[in-house]
CHARMM-style PDB file with segment names, atoms N, HN, CA, C and O in Angstrom:
ATOM      1  N   MET     1       0.850  -1.179   0.000  1.00  0.00      PROA
ATOM      2  CA  MET     1       0.000   0.000   0.000  1.00  0.00      PROA
ATOM      3  C   MET     1       0.895   1.242   0.000  1.00  0.00      PROA
ATOM      4  O   MET     1       1.868   1.299   0.752  1.00  0.00      PROA
ATOM      5  N   PRO     2       0.577   2.230  -0.832  1.00  0.00      PROA
ATOM      6  CA  PRO     2       1.429   3.414  -0.929  1.00  0.00      PROA
ATOM      7  C   PRO     2       1.277   4.409   0.225  1.00  0.00      PROA
ATOM      8  O   PRO     2       2.001   5.404   0.261  1.00  0.00      PROA
ATOM      9  N   ILE     3       0.370   4.174   1.156  1.00  0.00      PROA
ATOM     10  HN  ILE     3      -0.218   3.365   1.126  1.00  0.00      PROA
ATOM     11  CA  ILE     3       0.237   5.061   2.312  1.00  0.00      PROA
ATOM     12  C   ILE     3       1.010   4.439   3.479  1.00  0.00      PROA
ATOM     13  O   ILE     3       0.724   3.316   3.895  1.00  0.00      PROA
ATOM     14  N   ILE     4       1.976   5.168   3.993  1.00  0.00      PROA
ATOM     15  HN  ILE     4       2.209   6.081   3.656  1.00  0.00      PROA
ATOM     16  CA  ILE     4       2.802   4.713   5.106  1.00  0.00      PROA
ATOM     17  C   ILE     4       2.348   5.434   6.374  1.00  0.00      PROA
ATOM     18  O   ILE     4       2.159   6.650   6.371  1.00  0.00      PROA
ATOM     19  N   VAL     5       2.177   4.681   7.449  1.00  0.00      PROA
ATOM     20  HN  VAL     5       2.331   3.693   7.452  1.00  0.00      PROA
ATOM     21  CA  VAL     5       1.780   5.252   8.737  1.00  0.00      PROA
ATOM     22  C   VAL     5       3.031   5.407   9.594  1.00  0.00      PROA
ATOM     23  O   VAL     5       3.689   4.421   9.928  1.00  0.00      PROA
ATOM     24  N   ASN     6       3.352   6.633   9.942  1.00  0.00      PROA
ATOM     25  HN  ASN     6       2.818   7.434   9.670  1.00  0.00      PROA
ATOM     26  CA  ASN     6       4.536   6.937  10.741  1.00  0.00      PROA
ATOM     27  C   ASN     6       4.180   7.223  12.197  1.00  0.00      PROA
ATOM     28  O   ASN     6       4.817   8.052  12.847  1.00  0.00      PROA
ATOM     29  N   LEU     7       3.178   6.543  12.697  1.00  0.00      PROA
ATOM     30  HN  LEU     7       2.660   5.869  12.169  1.00  0.00      PROA
ATOM     31  CA  LEU     7       2.725   6.776  14.061  1.00  0.00      PROA
ATOM     32  C   LEU     7       3.824   6.452  15.066  1.00  0.00      PROA
ATOM     33  O   LEU     7       4.010   7.188  16.035  1.00  0.00      PROA
ATOM     34  N   ASP     8       4.552   5.362  14.847  1.00  0.00      PROA
ATOM     35  HN  ASP     8       4.400   4.764  14.060  1.00  0.00      PROA
ATOM     36  CA  ASP     8       5.608   4.979  15.770  1.00  0.00      PROA
ATOM     37  C   ASP     8       6.725   6.016  15.816  1.00  0.00      PROA
ATOM     38  O   ASP     8       7.319   6.243  16.870  1.00  0.00      PROA
ATOM     39  N   VAL     9       7.014   6.649  14.673  1.00  0.00      PROA
ATOM     40  HN  VAL     9       6.532   6.465  13.816  1.00  0.00      PROA
ATOM     41  CA  VAL     9       8.048   7.689  14.611  1.00  0.00      PROA
ATOM     42  C   VAL     9       7.625   8.899  15.441  1.00  0.00      PROA
ATOM     43  O   VAL     9       8.411   9.430  16.226  1.00  0.00      PROA
ATOM     44  N   MET    10       6.376   9.329  15.259  1.00  0.00      PROA
ATOM     45  HN  MET    10       5.738   8.898  14.621  1.00  0.00      PROA
ATOM     46  CA  MET    10       5.885  10.497  16.012  1.00  0.00      PROA
ATOM     47  C   MET    10       5.800  10.196  17.503  1.00  0.00      PROA
ATOM     48  O   MET    10       6.096  11.058  18.329  1.00  0.00      PROA
ATOM     49  N   MET    11       5.399   8.983  17.848  1.00  0.00      PROA
ATOM     50  HN  MET    11       5.158   8.282  17.177  1.00  0.00      PROA
ATOM     51  CA  MET    11       5.335   8.600  19.264  1.00  0.00      PROA
ATOM     52  C   MET    11       6.737   8.630  19.878  1.00  0.00      PROA
ATOM     53  O   MET    11       6.907   9.077  21.012  1.00  0.00      PROA
ATOM     54  N   ALA    12       7.726   8.164  19.142  1.00  0.00      PROA
ATOM     55  HN  ALA    12       7.587   7.802  18.220  1.00  0.00      PROA
ATOM     56  CA  ALA    12       9.107   8.177  19.643  1.00  0.00      PROA
ATOM     57  C   ALA    12       9.607   9.609  19.811  1.00  0.00      PROA
ATOM     58  O   ALA    12      10.273   9.926  20.796  1.00  0.00      PROA
ATOM     59  N   LYS    13       9.282  10.479  18.840  1.00  0.00      PROA
ATOM     60  HN  LYS    13       8.741  10.221  18.039  1.00  0.00      PROA
ATOM     61  CA  LYS    13       9.710  11.882  18.930  1.00  0.00      PROA
ATOM     62  C   LYS    13       9.094  12.574  20.145  1.00  0.00      PROA
ATOM     63  O   LYS    13       9.725  13.429  20.765  1.00  0.00      PROA
ATOM     64  N   ARG    14       7.861  12.200  20.478  1.00  0.00      PROA
ATOM     65  HN  ARG    14       7.349  11.505  19.974  1.00  0.00      PROA
ATOM     66  CA  ARG    14       7.169  12.816  21.617  1.00  0.00      PROA
ATOM     67  C   ARG    14       7.364  12.023  22.912  1.00  0.00      PROA
ATOM     68  O   ARG    14       6.835  12.384  23.963  1.00  0.00      PROA
ATOM     69  N   LYS    15       8.136  10.931  22.811  1.00  0.00      PROA
ATOM     70  HN  LYS    15       8.565  10.638  21.957  1.00  0.00      PROA
ATOM     71  CA  LYS    15       8.396  10.058  23.965  1.00  0.00      PROA
ATOM     72  C   LYS    15       7.098   9.630  24.638  1.00  0.00      PROA
ATOM     73  O   LYS    15       6.935   9.738  25.853  1.00  0.00      PROA
ATOM     74  N   MET    16       6.178   9.141  23.805  1.00  0.00      PROA
ATOM     75  HN  MET    16       6.311   9.053  22.817  1.00  0.00      PROA
ATOM     76  CA  MET    16       4.868   8.729  24.290  1.00  0.00      PROA
ATOM     77  C   MET    16       4.675   7.238  24.018  1.00  0.00      PROA
ATOM     78  O   MET    16       4.964   6.753  22.924  1.00  0.00      PROA
ATOM     79  N   SER    17       4.194   6.537  25.005  1.00  0.00      PROA
ATOM     80  HN  SER    17       3.959   6.932  25.893  1.00  0.00      PROA
ATOM     81  CA  SER    17       3.948   5.105  24.857  1.00  0.00      PROA
ATOM     82  C   SER    17       2.590   4.867  24.195  1.00  0.00      PROA
ATOM     83  O   SER    17       1.756   5.768  24.106  1.00  0.00      PROA
ATOM     84  N   LEU    18       2.394   3.645  23.740  1.00  0.00      PROA
ATOM     85  HN  LEU    18       3.072   2.913  23.813  1.00  0.00      PROA
ATOM     86  CA  LEU    18       1.122   3.267  23.132  1.00  0.00      PROA
ATOM     87  C   LEU    18      -0.002   3.364  24.163  1.00  0.00      PROA
ATOM     88  O   LEU    18      -1.113   3.778  23.835  1.00  0.00      PROA
ATOM     89  N   ASN    19       0.284   2.985  25.400  1.00  0.00      PROA
ATOM     90  HN  ASN    19       1.187   2.648  25.666  1.00  0.00      PROA
ATOM     91  CA  ASN    19      -0.718   3.081  26.472  1.00  0.00      PROA
ATOM     92  C   ASN    19      -1.131   4.531  26.717  1.00  0.00      PROA
ATOM     93  O   ASN    19      -2.316   4.832  26.860  1.00  0.00      PROA
ATOM     94  N   GLU    20      -0.153   5.413  26.762  1.00  0.00      PROA
ATOM     95  HN  GLU    20       0.810   5.168  26.646  1.00  0.00      PROA
ATOM     96  CA  GLU    20      -0.438   6.832  27.007  1.00  0.00      PROA
ATOM     97  C   GLU    20      -1.248   7.434  25.856  1.00  0.00      PROA
ATOM     98  O   GLU    20      -2.202   8.179  26.082  1.00  0.00      PROA
ATOM     99  N   LEU    21      -0.859   7.103  24.620  1.00  0.00      PROA
ATOM    100  HN  LEU    21      -0.084   6.498  24.436  1.00  0.00      PROA
ATOM    101  CA  LEU    21      -1.592   7.613  23.462  1.00  0.00      PROA
ATOM    102  C   LEU    21      -3.010   7.053  23.443  1.00  0.00      PROA
ATOM    103  O   LEU    21      -3.958   7.763  23.105  1.00  0.00      PROA
ATOM    104  N   SER    22      -3.153   5.792  23.801  1.00  0.00      PROA
ATOM    105  HN  SER    22      -2.383   5.216  24.075  1.00  0.00      PROA
ATOM    106  CA  SER    22      -4.468   5.164  23.865  1.00  0.00      PROA
ATOM    107  C   SER    22      -5.379   5.909  24.834  1.00  0.00      PROA
ATOM    108  O   SER    22      -6.545   6.158  24.524  1.00  0.00      PROA
ATOM    109  N   ASP    23      -4.858   6.262  25.995  1.00  0.00      PROA
ATOM    110  HN  ASP    23      -3.912   6.060  26.247  1.00  0.00      PROA
ATOM    111  CA  ASP    23      -5.632   7.011  26.985  1.00  0.00      PROA
ATOM    112  C   ASP    23      -6.027   8.392  26.469  1.00  0.00      PROA
ATOM    113  O   ASP    23      -7.164   8.826  26.658  1.00  0.00      PROA
ATOM    114  N   LYS    24      -5.092   9.078  25.820  1.00  0.00      PROA
ATOM    115  HN  LYS    24      -4.169   8.725  25.666  1.00  0.00      PROA
ATOM    116  CA  LYS    24      -5.355  10.438  25.338  1.00  0.00      PROA
ATOM    117  C   LYS    24      -6.323  10.468  24.157  1.00  0.00      PROA
ATOM    118  O   LYS    24      -7.127  11.391  24.029  1.00  0.00      PROA
ATOM    119  N   VAL    25      -6.242   9.457  23.298  1.00  0.00      PROA
ATOM    120  HN  VAL    25      -5.589   8.707  23.401  1.00  0.00      PROA
ATOM    121  CA  VAL    25      -7.045   9.444  22.073  1.00  0.00      PROA
ATOM    122  C   VAL    25      -8.392   8.762  22.293  1.00  0.00      PROA
ATOM    123  O   VAL    25      -9.372   9.088  21.623  1.00  0.00      PROA
ATOM    124  N   GLY    26      -8.439   7.828  23.219  1.00  0.00      PROA
ATOM    125  HN  GLY    26      -7.643   7.564  23.763  1.00  0.00      PROA
ATOM    126  CA  GLY    26      -9.683   7.117  23.472  1.00  0.00      PROA
ATOM    127  C   GLY    26      -9.886   5.914  22.569  1.00  0.00      PROA
ATOM    128  O   GLY    26     -11.020   5.502  22.327  1.00  0.00      PROA
ATOM    129  N   LEU    27      -8.799   5.350  22.071  1.00  0.00      PROA
ATOM    130  HN  LEU    27      -7.877   5.685  22.268  1.00  0.00      PROA
ATOM    131  CA  LEU    27      -8.856   4.141  21.257  1.00  0.00      PROA
ATOM    132  C   LEU    27      -8.267   2.978  22.043  1.00  0.00      PROA
ATOM    133  O   LEU    27      -7.446   3.171  22.939  1.00  0.00      PROA
ATOM    134  N   THR    28      -8.693   1.775  21.698  1.00  0.00      PROA
ATOM    135  HN  THR    28      -9.361   1.618  20.970  1.00  0.00      PROA
ATOM    136  CA  THR    28      -8.131   0.602  22.369  1.00  0.00      PROA
ATOM    137  C   THR    28      -6.691   0.390  21.903  1.00  0.00      PROA
ATOM    138  O   THR    28      -6.286   0.853  20.837  1.00  0.00      PROA
ATOM    139  N   LEU    29      -5.938  -0.317  22.731  1.00  0.00      PROA
ATOM    140  HN  LEU    29      -6.266  -0.692  23.597  1.00  0.00      PROA
ATOM    141  CA  LEU    29      -4.558  -0.631  22.364  1.00  0.00      PROA
ATOM    142  C   LEU    29      -4.498  -1.439  21.074  1.00  0.00      PROA
ATOM    143  O   LEU    29      -3.619  -1.221  20.240  1.00  0.00      PROA
ATOM    144  N   SER    30      -5.436  -2.373  20.912  1.00  0.00      PROA
ATOM    145  HN  SER    30      -6.150  -2.550  21.590  1.00  0.00      PROA
ATOM    146  CA  SER    30      -5.418  -3.200  19.707  1.00  0.00      PROA
ATOM    147  C   SER    30      -5.673  -2.366  18.454  1.00  0.00      PROA
ATOM    148  O   SER    30      -5.021  -2.588  17.433  1.00  0.00      PROA
ATOM    149  N   ASN    31      -6.598  -1.418  18.505  1.00  0.00      PROA
ATOM    150  HN  ASN    31      -7.127  -1.238  19.334  1.00  0.00      PROA
ATOM    151  CA  ASN    31      -6.862  -0.567  17.338  1.00  0.00      PROA
ATOM    152  C   ASN    31      -5.679   0.339  17.026  1.00  0.00      PROA
ATOM    153  O   ASN    31      -5.342   0.537  15.858  1.00  0.00      PROA
ATOM    154  N   LEU    32      -5.052   0.885  18.049  1.00  0.00      PROA
ATOM    155  HN  LEU    32      -5.326   0.723  18.997  1.00  0.00      PROA
ATOM    156  CA  LEU    32      -3.864   1.718  17.827  1.00  0.00      PROA
ATOM    157  C   LEU    32      -2.719   0.886  17.279  1.00  0.00      PROA
ATOM    158  O   LEU    32      -1.969   1.350  16.421  1.00  0.00      PROA
ATOM    159  N   SER    33      -2.579  -0.326  17.761  1.00  0.00      PROA
ATOM    160  HN  SER    33      -3.188  -0.703  18.458  1.00  0.00      PROA
ATOM    161  CA  SER    33      -1.524  -1.214  17.291  1.00  0.00      PROA
ATOM    162  C   SER    33      -1.714  -1.554  15.812  1.00  0.00      PROA
ATOM    163  O   SER    33      -0.747  -1.584  15.052  1.00  0.00      PROA
ATOM    164  N   ILE    34      -2.951  -1.806  15.409  1.00  0.00      PROA
ATOM    165  HN  ILE    34      -3.736  -1.781  16.027  1.00  0.00      PROA
ATOM    166  CA  ILE    34      -3.250  -2.079  14.000  1.00  0.00      PROA
ATOM    167  C   ILE    34      -2.873  -0.876  13.139  1.00  0.00      PROA
ATOM    168  O   ILE    34      -2.305  -1.033  12.059  1.00  0.00      PROA
ATOM    169  N   LEU    35      -3.184   0.303  13.614  1.00  0.00      PROA
ATOM    170  HN  LEU    35      -3.645   0.431  14.492  1.00  0.00      PROA
ATOM    171  CA  LEU    35      -2.839   1.525  12.892  1.00  0.00      PROA
ATOM    172  C   LEU    35      -1.321   1.710  12.856  1.00  0.00      PROA
ATOM    173  O   LEU    35      -0.757   2.030  11.809  1.00  0.00      PROA
ATOM    174  N   LYS    36      -0.674   1.511  13.980  1.00  0.00      PROA
ATOM    175  HN  LYS    36      -1.132   1.251  14.830  1.00  0.00      PROA
ATOM    176  CA  LYS    36       0.771   1.713  14.103  1.00  0.00      PROA
ATOM    177  C   LYS    36       1.562   0.777  13.191  1.00  0.00      PROA
ATOM    178  O   LYS    36       2.585   1.174  12.634  1.00  0.00      PROA
ATOM    179  N   THR    37       1.097  -0.453  13.037  1.00  0.00      PROA
ATOM    180  HN  THR    37       0.266  -0.775  13.490  1.00  0.00      PROA
ATOM    181  CA  THR    37       1.809  -1.426  12.212  1.00  0.00      PROA
ATOM    182  C   THR    37       1.473  -1.311  10.728  1.00  0.00      PROA
ATOM    183  O   THR    37       2.036  -2.033   9.906  1.00  0.00      PROA
ATOM    184  N   GLY    38       0.559  -0.407  10.384  1.00  0.00      PROA
ATOM    185  HN  GLY    38       0.102   0.180  11.052  1.00  0.00      PROA
ATOM    186  CA  GLY    38       0.212  -0.194   8.987  1.00  0.00      PROA
ATOM    187  C   GLY    38      -0.777  -1.207   8.437  1.00  0.00      PROA
ATOM    188  O   GLY    38      -0.948  -1.311   7.223  1.00  0.00      PROA
ATOM    189  N   LYS    39      -1.427  -1.953   9.314  1.00  0.00      PROA
ATOM    190  HN  LYS    39      -1.288  -1.869  10.301  1.00  0.00      PROA
ATOM    191  CA  LYS    39      -2.386  -2.970   8.869  1.00  0.00      PROA
ATOM    192  C   LYS    39      -3.804  -2.425   8.714  1.00  0.00      PROA
ATOM    193  O   LYS    39      -4.688  -3.129   8.227  1.00  0.00      PROA
ATOM    194  N   ALA    40      -4.022  -1.188   9.122  1.00  0.00      PROA
ATOM    195  HN  ALA    40      -3.303  -0.616   9.517  1.00  0.00      PROA
ATOM    196  CA  ALA    40      -5.356  -0.579   9.018  1.00  0.00      PROA
ATOM    197  C   ALA    40      -5.664  -0.259   7.560  1.00  0.00      PROA
ATOM    198  O   ALA    40      -4.783   0.138   6.797  1.00  0.00      PROA
ATOM    199  N   LYS    41      -6.907  -0.435   7.194  1.00  0.00      PROA
ATOM    200  HN  LYS    41      -7.623  -0.757   7.814  1.00  0.00      PROA
ATOM    201  CA  LYS    41      -7.351  -0.130   5.831  1.00  0.00      PROA
ATOM    202  C   LYS    41      -7.929   1.275   5.722  1.00  0.00      PROA
ATOM    203  O   LYS    41      -8.056   1.812   4.621  1.00  0.00      PROA
ATOM    204  N   ALA    42      -8.281   1.872   6.858  1.00  0.00      PROA
ATOM    205  HN  ALA    42      -8.178   1.436   7.752  1.00  0.00      PROA
ATOM    206  CA  ALA    42      -8.891   3.201   6.857  1.00  0.00      PROA
ATOM    207  C   ALA    42      -8.682   3.845   8.223  1.00  0.00      PROA
ATOM    208  O   ALA    42      -8.372   3.173   9.206  1.00  0.00      PROA
ATOM    209  N   ILE    43      -8.858   5.160   8.258  1.00  0.00      PROA
ATOM    210  HN  ILE    43      -9.109   5.706   7.459  1.00  0.00      PROA
ATOM    211  CA  ILE    43      -8.809   5.898   9.515  1.00  0.00      PROA
ATOM    212  C   ILE    43      -9.835   7.017   9.432  1.00  0.00      PROA
ATOM    213  O   ILE    43      -9.942   7.695   8.410  1.00  0.00      PROA
ATOM    214  N   ARG    44     -10.572   7.206  10.486  1.00  0.00      PROA
ATOM    215  HN  ARG    44     -10.485   6.656  11.316  1.00  0.00      PROA
ATOM    216  CA  ARG    44     -11.555   8.294  10.522  1.00  0.00      PROA
ATOM    217  C   ARG    44     -10.832   9.615  10.748  1.00  0.00      PROA
ATOM    218  O   ARG    44      -9.797   9.671  11.413  1.00  0.00      PROA
ATOM    219  N   PHE    45     -11.394  10.665  10.187  1.00  0.00      PROA
ATOM    220  HN  PHE    45     -12.234  10.620   9.647  1.00  0.00      PROA
ATOM    221  CA  PHE    45     -10.818  11.994  10.396  1.00  0.00      PROA
ATOM    222  C   PHE    45     -10.829  12.363  11.870  1.00  0.00      PROA
ATOM    223  O   PHE    45      -9.903  13.018  12.349  1.00  0.00      PROA
ATOM    224  N   SER    46     -11.856  11.957  12.591  1.00  0.00      PROA
ATOM    225  HN  SER    46     -12.608  11.425  12.201  1.00  0.00      PROA
ATOM    226  CA  SER    46     -11.920  12.270  14.014  1.00  0.00      PROA
ATOM    227  C   SER    46     -10.793  11.565  14.786  1.00  0.00      PROA
ATOM    228  O   SER    46     -10.247  12.120  15.740  1.00  0.00      PROA
ATOM    229  N   THR    47     -10.455  10.355  14.370  1.00  0.00      PROA
ATOM    230  HN  THR    47     -10.898   9.904  13.596  1.00  0.00      PROA
ATOM    231  CA  THR    47      -9.345   9.628  14.998  1.00  0.00      PROA
ATOM    232  C   THR    47      -8.023  10.294  14.658  1.00  0.00      PROA
ATOM    233  O   THR    47      -7.174  10.477  15.531  1.00  0.00      PROA
ATOM    234  N   LEU    48      -7.845  10.658  13.398  1.00  0.00      PROA
ATOM    235  HN  LEU    48      -8.535  10.510  12.689  1.00  0.00      PROA
ATOM    236  CA  LEU    48      -6.627  11.348  12.975  1.00  0.00      PROA
ATOM    237  C   LEU    48      -6.481  12.675  13.705  1.00  0.00      PROA
ATOM    238  O   LEU    48      -5.381  13.045  14.116  1.00  0.00      PROA
ATOM    239  N   GLU    49      -7.575  13.383  13.865  1.00  0.00      PROA
ATOM    240  HN  GLU    49      -8.469  13.083  13.531  1.00  0.00      PROA
ATOM    241  CA  GLU    49      -7.561  14.651  14.595  1.00  0.00      PROA
ATOM    242  C   GLU    49      -7.134  14.440  16.043  1.00  0.00      PROA
ATOM    243  O   GLU    49      -6.316  15.197  16.567  1.00  0.00      PROA
ATOM    244  N   ALA    50      -7.681  13.421  16.689  1.00  0.00      PROA
ATOM    245  HN  ALA    50      -8.346  12.807  16.263  1.00  0.00      PROA
ATOM    246  CA  ALA    50      -7.339  13.134  18.085  1.00  0.00      PROA
ATOM    247  C   ALA    50      -5.871  12.748  18.231  1.00  0.00      PROA
ATOM    248  O   ALA    50      -5.214  13.149  19.192  1.00  0.00      PROA
ATOM    249  N   ILE    51      -5.358  11.974  17.285  1.00  0.00      PROA
ATOM    250  HN  ILE    51      -5.891  11.648  16.504  1.00  0.00      PROA
ATOM    251  CA  ILE    51      -3.943  11.581  17.312  1.00  0.00      PROA
ATOM    252  C   ILE    51      -3.057  12.802  17.124  1.00  0.00      PROA
ATOM    253  O   ILE    51      -2.072  12.969  17.844  1.00  0.00      PROA
ATOM    254  N   CYS    52      -3.395  13.653  16.169  1.00  0.00      PROA
ATOM    255  HN  CYS    52      -4.195  13.517  15.585  1.00  0.00      PROA
ATOM    256  CA  CYS    52      -2.606  14.863  15.926  1.00  0.00      PROA
ATOM    257  C   CYS    52      -2.637  15.797  17.133  1.00  0.00      PROA
ATOM    258  O   CYS    52      -1.630  16.419  17.471  1.00  0.00      PROA
ATOM    259  N   LYS    53      -3.783  15.890  17.773  1.00  0.00      PROA
ATOM    260  HN  LYS    53      -4.602  15.385  17.498  1.00  0.00      PROA
ATOM    261  CA  LYS    53      -3.902  16.732  18.959  1.00  0.00      PROA
ATOM    262  C   LYS    53      -3.045  16.177  20.095  1.00  0.00      PROA
ATOM    263  O   LYS    53      -2.347  16.933  20.769  1.00  0.00      PROA
ATOM    264  N   ALA    54      -3.094  14.869  20.308  1.00  0.00      PROA
ATOM    265  HN  ALA    54      -3.661  14.254  19.760  1.00  0.00      PROA
ATOM    266  CA  ALA    54      -2.335  14.232  21.386  1.00  0.00      PROA
ATOM    267  C   ALA    54      -0.829  14.307  21.146  1.00  0.00      PROA
ATOM    268  O   ALA    54      -0.050  14.464  22.086  1.00  0.00      PROA
ATOM    269  N   LEU    55      -0.422  14.193  19.871  1.00  0.00      PROA
ATOM    270  HN  LEU    55      -1.055  14.066  19.107  1.00  0.00      PROA
ATOM    271  CA  LEU    55       1.007  14.208  19.544  1.00  0.00      PROA
ATOM    272  C   LEU    55       1.506  15.588  19.120  1.00  0.00      PROA
ATOM    273  O   LEU    55       2.687  15.756  18.817  1.00  0.00      PROA
ATOM    274  N   ASP    56       0.610  16.575  19.098  1.00  0.00      PROA
ATOM    275  HN  ASP    56      -0.349  16.439  19.344  1.00  0.00      PROA
ATOM    276  CA  ASP    56       0.954  17.933  18.685  1.00  0.00      PROA
ATOM    277  C   ASP    56       1.674  17.914  17.336  1.00  0.00      PROA
ATOM    278  O   ASP    56       2.809  18.373  17.213  1.00  0.00      PROA
ATOM    279  N   CYS    57       0.984  17.371  16.330  1.00  0.00      PROA
ATOM    280  HN  CYS    57       0.062  16.999  16.431  1.00  0.00      PROA
ATOM    281  CA  CYS    57       1.579  17.255  15.001  1.00  0.00      PROA
ATOM    282  C   CYS    57       0.527  17.481  13.930  1.00  0.00      PROA
ATOM    283  O   CYS    57      -0.642  17.714  14.238  1.00  0.00      PROA
ATOM    284  N   GLN    58       0.935  17.413  12.690  1.00  0.00      PROA
ATOM    285  HN  GLN    58       1.885  17.223  12.440  1.00  0.00      PROA
ATOM    286  CA  GLN    58       0.054  17.560  11.541  1.00  0.00      PROA
ATOM    287  C   GLN    58      -0.242  16.174  10.959  1.00  0.00      PROA
ATOM    288  O   GLN    58       0.535  15.244  11.174  1.00  0.00      PROA
ATOM    289  N   PRO    59      -1.356  16.020  10.223  1.00  0.00      PROA
ATOM    290  CA  PRO    59      -1.662  14.727   9.610  1.00  0.00      PROA
ATOM    291  C   PRO    59      -0.525  14.190   8.728  1.00  0.00      PROA
ATOM    292  O   PRO    59      -0.299  12.981   8.677  1.00  0.00      PROA
ATOM    293  N   ALA    60       0.177  15.069   8.048  1.00  0.00      PROA
ATOM    294  HN  ALA    60      -0.006  16.052   8.090  1.00  0.00      PROA
ATOM    295  CA  ALA    60       1.292  14.648   7.191  1.00  0.00      PROA
ATOM    296  C   ALA    60       2.465  14.085   7.996  1.00  0.00      PROA
ATOM    297  O   ALA    60       3.315  13.385   7.445  1.00  0.00      PROA
ATOM    298  N   ASP    61       2.515  14.386   9.290  1.00  0.00      PROA
ATOM    299  HN  ASP    61       1.824  14.955   9.737  1.00  0.00      PROA
ATOM    300  CA  ASP    61       3.546  13.809  10.153  1.00  0.00      PROA
ATOM    301  C   ASP    61       3.243  12.353  10.457  1.00  0.00      PROA
ATOM    302  O   ASP    61       4.146  11.576  10.765  1.00  0.00      PROA
ATOM    303  N   VAL    62       1.970  11.985  10.369  1.00  0.00      PROA
ATOM    304  HN  VAL    62       1.237  12.617  10.119  1.00  0.00      PROA
ATOM    305  CA  VAL    62       1.531  10.622  10.709  1.00  0.00      PROA
ATOM    306  C   VAL    62       1.359   9.779   9.445  1.00  0.00      PROA
ATOM    307  O   VAL    62       1.697   8.596   9.443  1.00  0.00      PROA
ATOM    308  N   LEU    63       0.838  10.376   8.373  1.00  0.00      PROA
ATOM    309  HN  LEU    63       0.564  11.338   8.374  1.00  0.00      PROA
ATOM    310  CA  LEU    63       0.585   9.646   7.134  1.00  0.00      PROA
ATOM    311  C   LEU    63       1.468  10.170   6.012  1.00  0.00      PROA
ATOM    312  O   LEU    63       1.684  11.375   5.880  1.00  0.00      PROA
ATOM    313  N   GLU    64       1.976   9.240   5.206  1.00  0.00      PROA
ATOM    314  HN  GLU    64       1.800   8.261   5.313  1.00  0.00      PROA
ATOM    315  CA  GLU    64       2.868   9.612   4.124  1.00  0.00      PROA
ATOM    316  C   GLU    64       2.505   8.800   2.874  1.00  0.00      PROA
ATOM    317  O   GLU    64       2.233   7.603   2.966  1.00  0.00      PROA
ATOM    318  N   TYR    65       2.503   9.442   1.731  1.00  0.00      PROA
ATOM    319  HN  TYR    65       2.724  10.414   1.656  1.00  0.00      PROA
ATOM    320  CA  TYR    65       2.247   8.761   0.462  1.00  0.00      PROA
ATOM    321  C   TYR    65       3.572   8.473  -0.223  1.00  0.00      PROA
ATOM    322  O   TYR    65       4.385   9.375  -0.424  1.00  0.00      PROA
ATOM    323  N   VAL    66       3.787   7.205  -0.583  1.00  0.00      PROA
ATOM    324  HN  VAL    66       3.126   6.472  -0.419  1.00  0.00      PROA
ATOM    325  CA  VAL    66       5.011   6.805  -1.274  1.00  0.00      PROA
ATOM    326  C   VAL    66       4.621   6.050  -2.534  1.00  0.00      PROA
ATOM    327  O   VAL    66       3.844   5.097  -2.482  1.00  0.00      PROA
ATOM    328  N   LYS    67       5.162   6.481  -3.662  1.00  0.00      PROA
ATOM    329  HN  LYS    67       5.794   7.256  -3.704  1.00  0.00      PROA
ATOM    330  CA  LYS    67       4.858   5.800  -4.933  1.00  0.00      PROA
ATOM    331  C   LYS    67       5.508   4.453  -4.988  1.00  0.00      PROA
ATOM    332  OT1 LYS    67       5.363   3.737  -5.979  1.00  0.00      PROA
TER     333      LYS     67
END
């Protein structure tokens, strides 16, 4: 898939664990893990917004398009 999820990179830059992000975003650990590993087929804008708010970043920091 040409969309790369850089959630783990942003979490490392912000020194935030998956548990902490899960609490801040309101998603289960399993759903965040699926997103983090790039196995997710879709993401809601509201979820992306919550992740960006929690990590203080832009959507392009989390998602990347690669040909």
